[in-house]
C-alpha positions in Angstrom: 25.2 -2.4 -7.8 24.0 0.3 -5.3 20.6 1.6 -4.7 19.8 3.0 -8.2 20.9 -0.2 -9.9 18.9 -2.4 -7.6 15.9 -0.1 -7.9 16.1 -0.2 -11.7 16.4 -4.0 -11.7 13.7 -4.7 -9.2 11.3 -1.9 -9.9 11.7 -0.4 -13.3 9.4 2.6 -13.8 9.6 3.6 -10.1 9.3 7.4 -9.5 9.9 9.6 -6.5 7.1 9.3 -4.0 6.0 12.9 -4.3 5.9 12.7 -8.1 3.6 9.7 -7.7 1.2 11.6 -5.4 1.2 14.7 -7.5 0.4 12.6 -10.6 -2.6 11.2 -8.8 -4.2 14.6 -8.5 -3.3 15.5 -12.1 -4.9 12.3 -13.3 -8.2 13.0 -11.5 -8.5 16.7 -12.0 -10.4 16.4 -15.3 -13.0 14.3 -13.5 -13.6 16.9 -10.9 -11.6 15.4 -8.1 -10.0 18.1 -5.9 -8.9 18.3 -2.2 -11.9 20.3 -1.3 -14.4 17.7 -2.5 -12.5 14.4 -2.1 -11.5 12.3 0.9 -8.3 10.3 0.7 -7.9 6.8 2.2 -4.5 5.4 2.8 -3.6 1.7 3.3 0.1 1.4 4.1 2.0 -0.6 6.8 2.0 0.6 10.4 5.8 1.0 10.1 7.0 4.6 10.9 8.9 4.5 7.6 5.6 5.0 5.8 4.7 8.2 7.7 6.4 10.5 5.1 4.3 9.0 2.4 1.1 9.5 4.4 2.3 13.1 5.0 2.7 13.6 1.2 -0.9 12.4 0.6 -2.1 14.8 3.2 -0.1 17.7 1.7 -1.7 17.1 -1.7 -5.2 15.8 -0.8 -5.8 17.0 2.7 -6.6 14.9 5.7 -6.7 11.2 5.1 -8.5 8.2 6.6 -6.0 5.5 7.5 -6.9 2.0 6.6 -3.7 -0.1 6.7 -2.3 -2.6 9.2 0.9 -4.8 9.2 2.2 -5.1 5.7 -0.4 -2.5 4.6 -3.2 -5.1 4.4 -6.7 -3.8 4.9 -8.6 -5.4 7.8 -11.0 -2.6 8.4 -13.7 -4.6 6.7 -17.1 -3.5 5.6 -17.6 -1.2 8.6 -14.3 0.6 8.2 -14.7 1.3 4.5 -18.4 2.3 5.0 -17.3 4.8 7.8 -14.7 6.4 5.5 -17.1 6.7 2.6 -19.7 8.3 4.9 -17.1 10.9 5.8 -16.6 12.0 2.1 -17.6 15.6 1.4 -21.3 15.9 0.7 -21.8 16.9 -3.0 -24.1 15.8 -5.7 -21.7 12.9 -6.1 -19.3 12.1 -3.3 -15.7 11.4 -4.2 -12.9 9.3 -2.6 -9.3 8.5 -3.6 -7.5 5.5 -2.2 -3.8 4.7 -2.0 -2.9 1.1 -1.3 0.8 0.3 -1.1 3.0 -2.5 0.3 6.5 -1.4 1.1 10.1 -2.5 1.0 13.6 -1.1 1.7 16.6 -1.0 -0.5 19.8 0.2 1.2 22.7 2.2 -0.2 24.4 -1.1 -1.3 21.3 -2.2 -3.2 20.3 -4.9 -0.8 16.5 -5.4 -1.0 14.7 -5.5 2.3 17.3 -3.5 4.3 17.0 0.0 5.6 18.8 2.3 7.9 16.5 3.9 10.5 17.3 7.0 12.4 18.8 6.3 15.8 19.8 2.7 14.9 23.5 1.9 14.4 22.7 -1.3 12.5 20.6 -1.9 9.4 17.1 -3.3 9.9 14.3 -4.6 7.6 11.3 -3.4 5.7 8.7 -4.6 5.5 9.4 -6.2 8.9 6.2 -8.2 8.9 6.9 -9.6 5.4 10.5 -10.3 6.3 9.3 -12.1 9.4 6.9 -14.1 7.3 9.6 -15.0 4.8 11.8 -16.3 7.6 8.9 -18.6 8.8 8.4 -19.9 5.3 12.1 -20.6 4.9 11.9 -22.7 8.1 8.9 -24.6 6.8 6.5 -23.0 9.4 3.3 -23.2 7.3 0.7 -23.5 10.0 -2.3 -21.2 9.8 -5.1 -20.0 12.1 -5.8 -16.9 14.1 -3.4 -16.3 17.0 -5.2 -14.0 19.5 -1.8 -12.7 20.7 -0.7 -11.9 17.1 -3.9 -11.1 15.2 -2.7 -8.9 12.4 0.4 -11.0 11.6 -1.7 -14.2 11.5 -4.3 -12.5 9.3 -1.4 -11.3 7.0 0.1 -14.8 6.8 -3.2 -16.5 6.1 -4.1 -14.0 3.3 -0.6 -14.2 1.7 0.0 -18.0 1.8 -2.7 -19.0 -0.7 -1.3 -16.5 -3.2 2.2 -17.9 -3.3 3.3 -20.2 -6.1 5.8 -22.1 -4.0 5.7 -20.9 -0.3 8.9 -22.6 0.7 10.8 -21.0 -2.2 9.5 -17.5 -2.3 11.4 -14.3 -1.9 10.7 -10.8 -0.5 10.0 -9.3 -3.9 7.2 -11.9 -4.5 5.8 -11.4 -1.0 5.8 -7.6 -1.5 3.9 -7.9 -4.8 1.4 -10.3 -3.3 0.7 -7.9 -0.5 0.2 -5.1 -2.9 -2.3 -7.1 -4.9 -4.1 -8.1 -1.7 -4.4 -4.5 -0.6 -5.8 -3.4 -3.9 -8.2 -6.4 -4.1 -9.6 -5.8 -0.6 -10.2 -2.1 -1.2 -11.9 -2.9 -4.5 -14.3 -5.5 -2.9 -15.2 -3.4 0.1 -15.5 0.0 -1.7 -17.8 -1.5 -4.3 -20.1 -2.8 -1.5 -20.9 0.7 -0.4 -19.9 3.2 -3.1 -23.3 3.5 -4.8 -23.2 7.3 -4.6 -19.5 7.7 -4.5 -17.1 8.2 -7.4 -13.7 6.8 -6.5 -10.2 6.0 -7.6 -7.5 3.7 -6.4 -3.8 3.9 -6.8 -1.8 0.9 -5.8 1.9 0.2 -5.8 5.0 -0.6 -3.8 6.6 2.1 -1.6 10.3 1.8 -1.7 12.5 3.3 1.1 15.9 4.4 -0.3 18.9 6.0 1.4 17.9 9.5 0.2 14.1 9.3 0.1 11.1 7.2 -0.9 10.1 6.0 -4.4 6.9 4.3 -5.6 6.7 1.5 -8.2 3.2 2.1 -9.7 0.9 -0.9 -9.8 -2.8 -1.2 -10.8 -4.8 2.0 -10.8 -8.4 2.9 -11.9 -11.2 5.4 -11.7 -14.8 4.5 -11.2 -17.4 7.2 -12.0 -21.1 6.5 -11.9 -20.3 2.8 -11.8 -18.2 2.8 -15.0 -14.5 1.9 -14.5 -11.5 2.8 -16.6 -7.8 2.2 -16.0 -5.5 5.0 -15.0 
């Protein structure tokens, strides 16, 4: 099947990552959002594979406030989001744009979850945290609770598990989509708590690492201006 065939089957509508980021600025320009008056927030996985996407956001929007953790989930909480919003440029109305993406690899043969990292002779996995969670679910390890030695992973597991239809029979595509939805939902909740004087937009999706570059499968996206929301 190869990469393109797997991409088309698993993520129809995916676009090159830079196209996705460029479209974000085009979608918001009519509302007055621009790099000089807007602060970007990025929630993606800690994996070094996501760094090129963060660099694209910075190239288009300027410096970005990083909000993600393992799997891209947002555990910065009320204080973290409030700090970012306080850093937005001071204008009559402050502006912020958020990118919240889970991620997955697709290798040259079209296998979902596999990537080839520089310096590694063998293929590895992305998202590693979600692949690790998938392995535990397949083994029937469904225990929950905070592990002080594994804080982010246990938080990830405890957020994802309740969203799964059949935890013992899930797959990586479902886990990746659940993670995407959790990222968007957490940003929505926390931003609305503090965005009284801030106009903001959110772009969510799945970041896909391919053999020749990154793609994005767009998910939910919206703009909120003066408290009124519309889909993008």
